C-alpha positions in Angstrom: 70.6 87.4 33.6 70.5 84.1 31.8 74.4 83.3 32.3 74.1 80.3 30.3 73.2 82.4 27.5 76.0 84.8 27.8 78.5 81.9 28.1 77.5 79.8 25.3 78.2 82.7 23.0 81.4 83.8 24.4 82.3 79.9 24.3 80.7 78.9 20.9 82.9 82.6 19.0 85.7 82.0 21.1 86.2 78.6 20.0 86.1 79.1 16.3 88.3 82.2 16.3 91.2 80.3 18.8 90.2 77.6 16.1 91.2 79.8 13.6 94.2 80.9 15.1 95.8 77.6 16.1 95.5 77.1 12.3 97.8 80.2 11.4 94.7 82.2 10.7 93.9 86.0 11.8 91.2 86.8 13.2 91.4 90.4 11.4 90.9 88.5 8.2 87.3 87.5 8.2 86.5 90.8 9.0 84.9 92.2 6.4 81.8 95.5 5.6 80.3 94.3 2.5 79.8 90.4 3.6 78.5 91.6 6.6 75.9 94.3 5.0 74.7 91.5 2.6 74.2 88.6 5.1 72.7 90.6 7.9 70.9 93.3 5.8 69.3 90.7 2.9 68.7 88.2 6.4 66.8 90.8 8.4 64.5 92.4 5.3 63.8 89.0 4.3 62.4 88.3 8.1 60.6 91.7 8.3 58.9 90.3 4.8 57.1 87.5 6.6 56.4 89.4 10.1 53.9 92.5 10.9 56.3 95.5 11.1 55.2 96.3 15.0 57.5 92.4 16.1 60.4 93.8 14.3 60.6 96.8 15.8 60.6 94.9 19.5 63.2 92.4 18.0 65.7 93.5 20.1 63.5 93.1 23.3 62.3 89.6 22.0 66.0 88.5 21.7 67.1 90.4 25.4 64.4 87.9 26.8 67.3 85.0 25.8 70.0 86.5 27.5 67.9 88.8 30.6 65.2 86.3 31.4 65.2 85.7 35.4 65.2 82.3 37.4 62.1 81.6 38.0 61.4 79.2 41.2 58.7 76.8 41.5 59.2 76.2 44.8 59.0 79.6 46.0 55.2 79.5 44.5 54.6 76.0 46.0 55.7 77.5 49.7 53.6 80.8 49.1 50.2 78.7 48.1 50.6 76.1 51.1 50.7 79.6 53.3 47.6 80.9 51.6 45.8 77.5 52.2 46.7 78.2 55.7 45.4 81.6 56.1 42.3 80.7 54.7 41.2 77.4 56.0 41.6 79.8 59.4 40.2 83.0 58.8 38.4 82.1 55.0 38.9 83.3 51.7 38.5 87.3 52.2 41.8 87.0 53.9 43.4 86.7 50.9 42.2 90.2 49.4 45.3 92.1 51.4 48.1 89.0 49.7 45.8 89.7 45.9 46.8 93.8 46.5 50.2 93.2 47.4 51.0 90.9 44.8 54.0 91.8 42.2 52.9 88.8 39.4 50.0 90.5 37.6 48.7 86.9 36.5 48.7 85.9 40.0 46.9 88.9 41.4 44.4 88.5 38.7 43.7 85.2 39.6 43.1 85.3 43.3 41.1 88.6 42.4 38.8 86.3 40.6 39.1 83.7 43.7 38.2 86.5 46.0 35.2 88.0 43.9 33.7 84.5 44.0 33.3 83.6 40.3 32.7 80.2 39.3 35.6 77.9 39.1 35.1 76.8 35.4 34.9 80.8 34.7 38.3 81.4 36.9 40.2 78.2 35.1 38.8 79.5 31.2 40.3 83.0 31.8 43.5 82.0 33.3 43.8 79.3 30.6 43.2 81.5 27.5 45.8 84.1 29.0 48.7 81.0 29.4 47.5 80.1 25.9 47.8 83.8 24.2 51.4 84.1 26.3 52.6 81.1 24.7 51.5 82.2 21.4 53.3 85.4 21.5 56.3 83.7 22.3 56.3 81.4 19.8 55.9 84.4 17.1 59.4 85.8 18.5 61.0 82.3 18.6 59.8 81.7 14.9 61.0 85.0 14.1 64.1 83.8 14.8 63.6 80.5 13.5 63.0 82.2 10.2 66.6 84.1 10.3 68.3 81.3 10.7 67.2 79.3 7.7 67.4 82.9 5.8 71.1 83.8 6.6 73.1 80.8 5.1 71.2 81.1 2.1 71.7 84.6 1.8 75.9 84.0 3.1 75.5 82.2 -0.4 73.9 84.7 -2.4 77.0 87.1 -1.1 79.6 84.4 -2.3 78.0 84.6 -5.1 78.1 87.9 -5.9 82.1 88.3 -5.2 82.5 85.2 -7.3 81.2 87.0 -10.1 83.4 90.3 -9.1 86.2 88.0 -8.9 85.6 86.1 -12.2 85.2 89.7 -14.2 88.6 90.3 -13.5 90.7 88.1 -14.1 93.2 90.0 -15.4 95.6 90.2 -12.3 95.9 86.4 -11.6 98.0 87.3 -8.2 94.9 88.6 -6.6 92.6 85.9 -7.2 93.0 83.9 -4.1 92.3 87.1 -2.0 89.6 87.9 -3.7 87.4 84.3 -3.6 88.5 84.1 -0.1 86.7 87.0 0.9 83.9 86.3 -1.4 83.8 82.8 0.9 83.6 85.1 3.9 79.8 86.0 3.3 79.0 82.1 3.6 80.4 82.1 6.9 78.7 85.0 8.4 75.5 83.4 7.1 76.1 79.9 8.3 77.7 81.3 11.6 74.9 83.4 12.6 72.8 80.8 12.2 73.9 78.2 14.4 75.6 80.2 16.9 73.1 82.8 17.6 69.3 82.7 15.4 68.7 79.1 15.9 69.8 79.0 19.3 68.3 82.1 20.7 65.1 80.9 19.0 65.4 77.5 20.9 66.5 79.8 24.1 63.0 81.5 23.9 61.1 78.2 23.3 62.7 76.8 26.5 61.9 80.2 28.6 58.2 80.1 27.2 57.7 76.5 28.4 59.3 77.8 31.8 56.6 80.1 32.1 53.8 78.6 30.9 54.7 75.6 34.2 54.8 78.1 36.3 51.4 80.0 35.6 49.9 76.5 35.4 51.1 76.0 39.2 49.5 78.9 39.6 46.3 78.0 37.9 46.4 74.8 40.0 47.2 76.4 43.3 44.1 79.1 42.9 41.8 76.4 42.1 42.9 74.4 45.0 42.6 77.7 47.2 38.9 78.4 45.6 38.0 75.0 45.9 38.7 75.2 50.1 41.9 72.0 50.1 43.7 71.7 53.1 47.6 73.0 52.7 48.8 69.4 52.8 47.0 68.6 50.0 47.5 71.7 48.2 51.4 70.9 48.5 50.9 67.5 46.8 48.9 68.7 44.0 51.7 71.5 43.2 54.4 69.4 44.1 53.3 66.9 41.1 55.1 69.6 38.6 58.5 69.2 39.9 60.9 67.0 38.9 61.5 64.6 41.8 64.7 65.4 42.7 63.3 69.2 43.6 60.4 67.2 44.8 62.6 65.9 47.7 64.5 69.0 48.3 60.5 70.8 48.8 59.6 67.7 51.1 63.3 68.0 53.2 62.8 71.9 53.8 59.0 71.3 55.1 59.9 68.8 57.4 63.1 70.6 58.8 60.1 74.2 59.0 
């Protein structure tokens, strides 16, 4: 579970509601079903128009990646490849067959198996890089879907407000009710702007960040697999893969290595 996403949503919603209450408002005043139907129904419908049906059906799975993605540790992957390099140096490339069969990551398992099977270096690189490319494209589609929703929601909020004002202006016989009716009409704008800036656009950004993080992990694996295939010694493998890390993480990895 990604705590930053959960905490961010709670702080965002809580801040708005607490601020509204501090001004003397009642959070219950912001609940209006008709405005929600107009804004969210219109937003989802327009987003569906822009994408294949299958993508809309699987939207909840995409959204959950922003909240439920696991934490990836590149240092652990680097240490794993250093151990592989030590094994290969002692016993040869075929010793990794058991490790490949027990590997839980399908990408790493496939890459190791390609090397064990004796495929050409360029072929291995092309296959793995193509897989990373398509992974990023799939992630981009999910983020773009929420970008679209973030663009549509404020517009449908305005549409809902205009529709509410039309109803207000068509019934001017009771001036005492105009204030409440106008306030209710603007709830749709609130829903549209809030959902775009507190949910849809941040979620799109989160998905892009997760995609970049996963792509970097895959690039570390590709470099490690190619280093193993080239027969690099463990120290060189560690140096190559450490280049992907931030200086602080690189220093931490080296310090852990010295302790061992």
